[in-house]
C-alpha positions as CSV (number, residue, x, y, z in Angstrom):
1,M,117.6,-69.7,80.8
2,K,120.3,-67.0,80.4
3,L,117.9,-64.4,81.6
4,I,117.1,-66.4,84.7
5,S,120.8,-67.0,85.3
6,K,121.5,-63.3,85.1
7,L,118.6,-62.4,87.4
8,L,119.7,-65.0,89.9
9,G,123.3,-63.6,89.7
10,T,122.1,-60.1,90.2
11,L,119.8,-61.1,93.0
12,L,122.7,-63.0,94.7
13,I,125.0,-59.9,94.4
14,V,122.3,-57.7,95.9
15,I,121.7,-60.1,98.8
16,I,125.4,-60.4,99.5
17,S,125.8,-56.6,99.4
18,I,122.9,-56.1,101.9
19,S,124.4,-58.8,104.1
20,L,127.8,-57.2,104.2
21,F,126.4,-53.7,105.0
22,S,124.2,-55.0,107.7
23,C,127.1,-57.1,109.2
24,E,129.3,-54.0,109.2
25,S,126.7,-52.1,111.2
26,N,126.4,-55.0,113.7
27,F,130.2,-55.3,113.9
28,K,130.5,-51.7,114.9
29,E,127.8,-52.2,117.5
30,I,129.7,-55.2,118.8
31,Q,132.9,-53.2,119.0
32,N,131.2,-50.4,120.9
33,F,129.6,-53.0,123.3
34,N,133.1,-54.2,124.2
35,K,134.4,-50.8,125.1
36,V,134.9,-50.2,128.8
37,S,133.7,-46.8,129.9
38,F,134.0,-45.7,133.5
39,F,133.4,-42.5,135.3
40,P,135.1,-41.0,138.4
41,A,133.6,-41.8,141.8
42,S,134.2,-38.1,142.6
43,E,135.4,-35.0,140.9
44,V,136.9,-32.0,142.7
45,E,137.5,-28.5,141.2
46,N,140.1,-26.1,142.7
47,M,141.3,-28.6,145.3
48,R,143.7,-27.8,148.1
49,G,144.6,-30.7,150.4
50,Q,146.9,-30.9,153.4
51,Y,148.7,-33.9,154.9
52,I,149.1,-33.4,158.6
53,D,151.0,-35.7,160.9
54,S,151.6,-35.2,164.6
55,G,150.0,-31.7,164.4
56,R,152.4,-30.6,161.7
57,V,151.7,-29.8,158.1
58,K,153.9,-32.1,156.0
59,A,152.5,-31.4,152.5
60,I,150.0,-29.2,150.7
61,L,148.6,-30.3,147.3
62,V,146.9,-27.8,145.0
63,S,145.3,-28.7,141.7
64,P,142.7,-27.2,139.5
65,K,141.0,-30.6,139.0
66,M,141.1,-34.0,140.7
67,L,139.3,-37.1,139.4
68,D,139.0,-40.0,141.9
69,Y,138.6,-43.4,140.2
70,S,138.5,-45.5,143.4
71,N,135.4,-47.3,142.0
72,V,137.4,-49.3,139.3
73,K,139.3,-52.6,139.5
74,Y,142.7,-50.8,139.5
75,P,141.9,-47.6,141.4
76,F,143.7,-44.3,140.6
77,T,143.5,-40.6,141.1
78,E,144.0,-38.3,138.2
79,F,145.0,-34.7,138.1
80,P,144.4,-33.8,134.4
81,K,145.2,-30.1,134.8
82,G,148.4,-30.5,136.8
83,I,149.6,-30.3,140.4
84,H,151.5,-28.0,142.7
85,L,152.8,-29.9,145.7
86,T,154.6,-28.3,148.6
87,I,156.5,-30.7,150.9
88,F,157.9,-29.7,154.3
89,D,160.8,-31.7,155.7
90,K,161.4,-32.3,159.4
91,D,163.1,-28.9,159.7
92,N,160.1,-27.3,158.1
93,N,162.1,-26.5,154.9
94,K,159.9,-26.1,151.8
95,N,160.4,-28.2,148.7
96,T,158.1,-28.1,145.6
97,V,156.9,-30.5,142.9
98,I,155.1,-29.0,139.9
99,A,153.7,-30.9,136.8
100,D,151.2,-30.3,134.0
101,Y,149.6,-33.7,134.6
102,A,149.7,-36.3,137.4
103,I,148.2,-39.7,138.1
104,R,148.5,-41.8,141.3
105,Y,148.0,-45.5,141.2
106,T,146.5,-46.5,144.5
107,K,147.6,-50.1,144.7
108,T,151.2,-49.5,143.8
109,D,151.7,-46.1,145.4
110,L,153.3,-45.0,142.1
111,I,152.8,-41.4,140.9
112,D,153.4,-40.6,137.2
113,L,154.2,-36.9,136.7
114,Q,154.1,-35.6,133.1
115,G,154.7,-32.3,131.3
116,N,157.1,-29.6,132.5
117,V,157.9,-31.5,135.7
118,V,160.0,-29.3,138.1
119,I,161.3,-30.3,141.5
120,T,162.8,-27.5,143.6
121,T,164.4,-28.1,147.0
122,H,164.8,-25.6,149.8
123,D,168.6,-25.4,149.2
124,G,168.3,-24.4,145.6
125,K,168.6,-27.8,143.8
126,K,166.3,-28.1,140.8
127,L,165.4,-30.9,138.4
128,N,163.4,-30.5,135.2
129,S,162.0,-33.4,133.1
130,D,159.1,-34.1,130.7
131,Q,158.1,-37.2,132.8
132,L,159.1,-38.4,136.2
133,Y,157.8,-41.2,138.4
134,Y,157.7,-41.2,142.2
135,D,157.6,-44.4,144.2
136,Q,155.9,-43.4,147.5
137,K,156.8,-46.6,149.3
138,N,160.6,-46.1,148.7
139,E,160.5,-42.3,148.5
140,W,162.3,-42.5,145.2
141,F,162.0,-40.6,141.9
142,F,163.0,-42.0,138.5
143,T,162.8,-41.4,134.8
144,E,164.1,-43.0,131.6
145,G,163.5,-39.7,129.8
146,K,165.6,-36.6,129.4
147,Y,166.3,-34.4,132.5
148,K,168.2,-31.3,133.6
149,A,169.4,-31.0,137.2
150,S,171.2,-28.2,138.9
151,T,172.7,-27.5,142.2
152,D,173.0,-23.7,141.6
153,S,172.3,-21.1,138.9
154,E,175.6,-21.8,137.0
155,N,176.2,-25.6,137.0
156,F,173.9,-28.3,135.8
157,T,173.8,-31.8,134.5
158,R,171.8,-33.0,131.5
159,G,171.1,-36.6,130.6
160,I,168.8,-39.4,129.9
161,G,167.7,-41.7,132.7
162,V,168.1,-40.8,136.4
163,D,166.8,-41.9,139.8
164,F,167.3,-40.3,143.2
165,D,165.9,-40.0,146.7
166,T,163.6,-37.2,147.8
167,K,166.4,-35.1,149.2
168,M,168.4,-35.5,145.9
169,T,171.4,-36.7,147.9
170,K,171.6,-40.2,146.4
171,V,171.6,-39.8,142.6
172,K,172.1,-42.5,139.9
173,A,172.4,-41.1,136.4
174,T,172.4,-43.5,133.4
175,D,173.7,-41.2,130.6
176,S,174.6,-37.7,131.7
177,Y,177.1,-34.9,131.2
178,A,177.9,-31.8,133.2
179,E,177.7,-28.2,131.9
180,S,178.5,-24.8,133.3
181,V,177.1,-21.4,132.3
182,K,180.6,-19.9,132.9
183,N,182.2,-22.3,130.4
184,K,179.8,-21.4,127.6
185,D,181.2,-17.9,127.0
């Protein structure tokens, strides 16, 4: 009787162990089944695009790689290797936006710029940040992150959190302080 009881106990342990291992395998398969994978509708290498309005070039976008995800529920365009955007104002002055990575959300017209973001205006204003958002509808930049802005080579402002218009004339800084290169000596 004791021997049968031990055998049944051992057999029960073996059956439970086999069941657990097989369930773990199925569980991993179920997890993988629920993962959403999608692929870009198109992919462009070494892209150079121009936006022309009324016969005049208004912007030039250059990027080593562009991925178009217009085939997903919430479409977006990704620039995983960064962008170099040149924007021309109505007087044909050249302004630039550079970032290591960018993503444009089609439905909201919001652009997320990340990594070494630098905006330079034709009149020498410059803004550096690790991340910056651009609202295309309202022509407005903003970040809750750190930034450094300058109007010339000697004076600049640092802070956390800023938003401003495309000409950098209307600026709202959350937490900032001014510095001067001359005052550092």
